[in-house]
C-alpha positions in Angstrom: 56.4 -21.9 96.1 57.1 -25.7 95.5 54.8 -27.6 97.7 57.2 -30.3 98.2 59.6 -27.9 99.8 58.5 -26.9 103.4 57.3 -23.2 103.6 59.7 -21.3 105.9 58.4 -18.7 108.3 59.4 -15.1 107.1 62.5 -14.1 109.4 61.9 -11.1 111.6 64.6 -9.0 109.8 62.6 -9.0 106.8 59.2 -8.5 108.3 60.4 -5.6 110.4 62.4 -4.0 107.8 62.0 -0.3 107.7 62.7 2.7 105.4 65.6 3.3 105.1 67.0 -0.2 105.6 69.3 -0.6 108.6 72.8 -1.8 108.4 73.1 -5.2 106.6 73.4 -8.0 109.0 75.2 -10.5 106.2 74.7 -13.6 108.2 71.2 -13.1 108.4 70.9 -12.5 104.8 72.8 -15.5 103.7 71.5 -18.1 106.3 68.9 -20.3 104.5 69.4 -18.3 101.3 69.0 -19.1 97.5 72.1 -18.4 95.8 71.8 -17.7 92.0 75.2 -17.0 90.1 74.9 -15.8 86.4 71.4 -14.8 87.0 71.1 -11.4 84.9 67.5 -10.4 85.6 65.8 -14.0 86.0 63.0 -13.8 88.4 62.2 -17.6 88.2 63.8 -18.6 91.6 61.8 -15.6 93.3 58.7 -16.8 91.5 59.0 -20.5 92.2 61.0 -20.6 95.7 59.6 -17.4 97.5 57.8 -18.5 100.4 59.9 -21.8 100.6 62.8 -19.2 101.3 62.8 -15.5 101.8 66.2 -14.4 101.0 67.9 -14.3 97.5 71.5 -13.6 96.6 71.8 -12.8 92.9 75.3 -12.6 91.5 76.4 -11.6 87.9 79.7 -9.7 86.6 78.0 -9.0 83.5 75.4 -6.7 85.0 76.2 -3.1 86.0 74.7 -1.4 89.0 72.7 1.2 86.8 71.3 -1.7 84.8 70.4 -3.3 88.2 68.7 -0.2 89.6 66.6 0.2 86.3 65.4 -3.4 86.4 65.1 -3.9 90.3 61.4 -3.3 90.3 60.9 -6.2 87.7 59.4 -8.9 90.1 55.8 -9.3 89.1 53.5 -8.6 91.9 56.0 -6.8 93.9 57.3 -3.2 94.6 60.6 -2.2 96.3 60.1 -1.2 99.9 63.7 -0.1 100.2 67.2 -0.6 98.8 70.8 0.4 99.6 74.1 0.0 98.5 76.5 -2.3 100.2 80.2 -2.2 100.6 82.6 -5.1 100.4 83.6 -4.5 104.0 79.9 -5.2 105.0 79.7 -8.2 102.8 82.9 -9.7 104.3 83.5 -8.1 107.6 85.9 -10.7 108.6 88.1 -10.0 105.6 88.5 -12.5 102.7 91.6 -14.4 101.3 90.6 -15.6 97.9 91.4 -19.1 96.6 92.6 -18.5 93.0 91.6 -20.8 90.1 94.5 -22.8 88.7 95.6 -21.9 85.0 93.7 -25.1 83.9 90.3 -23.7 85.3 90.5 -21.0 82.6 91.1 -17.2 82.8 88.1 -15.0 83.7 90.0 -12.1 82.5 89.6 -13.3 78.7 86.0 -11.8 79.0 87.1 -8.6 80.8 85.3 -6.5 78.1 82.0 -8.0 79.2 82.8 -7.8 83.0 81.3 -4.7 84.7 82.6 -2.9 87.8 81.8 -4.7 91.2 78.9 -3.4 93.3 76.5 -4.7 95.8 72.7 -3.5 96.4 70.5 -5.0 99.1 66.5 -4.6 98.6 63.4 -5.7 100.3 60.5 -6.2 98.2 56.8 -6.1 99.3 53.9 -7.8 97.6 51.7 -5.2 96.0 48.1 -4.8 97.6 46.3 -6.1 94.4 48.1 -9.5 94.7 46.9 -11.9 97.7 48.9 -14.6 99.6 48.7 -17.1 96.9 50.9 -15.0 94.8 53.7 -15.5 97.1 55.0 -14.1 100.6 54.4 -10.5 101.6 58.0 -9.6 101.5 61.4 -11.0 100.3 65.1 -9.8 100.5 67.3 -9.7 97.6 71.2 -9.1 97.9 72.6 -8.4 94.3 76.2 -8.4 93.7 78.0 -7.4 90.6 80.9 -10.0 90.8 82.2 -13.4 89.8 79.8 -16.3 91.0 82.6 -18.5 92.3 84.6 -15.9 94.0 81.6 -14.4 95.5 80.2 -17.5 96.8 83.6 -18.4 98.3 83.8 -15.0 100.0 80.2 -14.7 101.2 79.3 -18.1 102.4 82.7 -19.5 103.4 84.1 -16.2 104.8 81.0 -15.6 106.9 80.6 -19.2 107.8 76.9 -19.0 106.6 75.1 -21.9 105.2 72.8 -21.4 102.1 69.6 -23.7 101.2 69.6 -23.9 97.6 71.8 -23.1 94.6 69.9 -22.1 91.5 71.3 -22.7 88.2 70.2 -21.7 84.8 71.5 -24.0 81.8 70.6 -23.2 78.2 68.1 -26.1 78.1 66.1 -25.9 81.5 66.3 -24.4 84.9 67.4 -26.6 87.7 67.4 -25.9 91.5 69.3 -28.1 94.0 68.4 -28.2 97.5 71.6 -29.0 99.1 70.5 -31.4 101.6 69.2 -33.6 98.9 72.4 -33.9 96.9 
């Protein structure tokens, strides 16, 4: 946790999560979440922000579903309580009309050989017994989507009229987190 950012109470939907996971309530998962596009398997936002925030939305079109499932248990000190696949309809229950980029924005299809098929996996992670509260919260939520970061942001947050708390960005030189109300 970052001490300068207030600690948030764990939402009931995380603390009461059961196995198997219930139906995805997308607005709850998105509200007050940390959004991390082009994330691959970087656990730093969870490492530094879990406790300040409890819901993380990771998006990367270069990661396939099988690869994610092989790496899903990779958060140090945490185990997977439960996970489930989520559908496009569950992510955008109100539908979604994309706003396409202009030609001057570039063409993501130029990287089509690197782009994996779209998918969504939602998981709840639980702190392992050998780790104490100083390691992080007892649970956190991770929604991982194989998709384009900009289009997914638009579909999720705009389409569901939900407000996130933080955008995490990884650059080649350092990691930067922006708390939206400080921009």
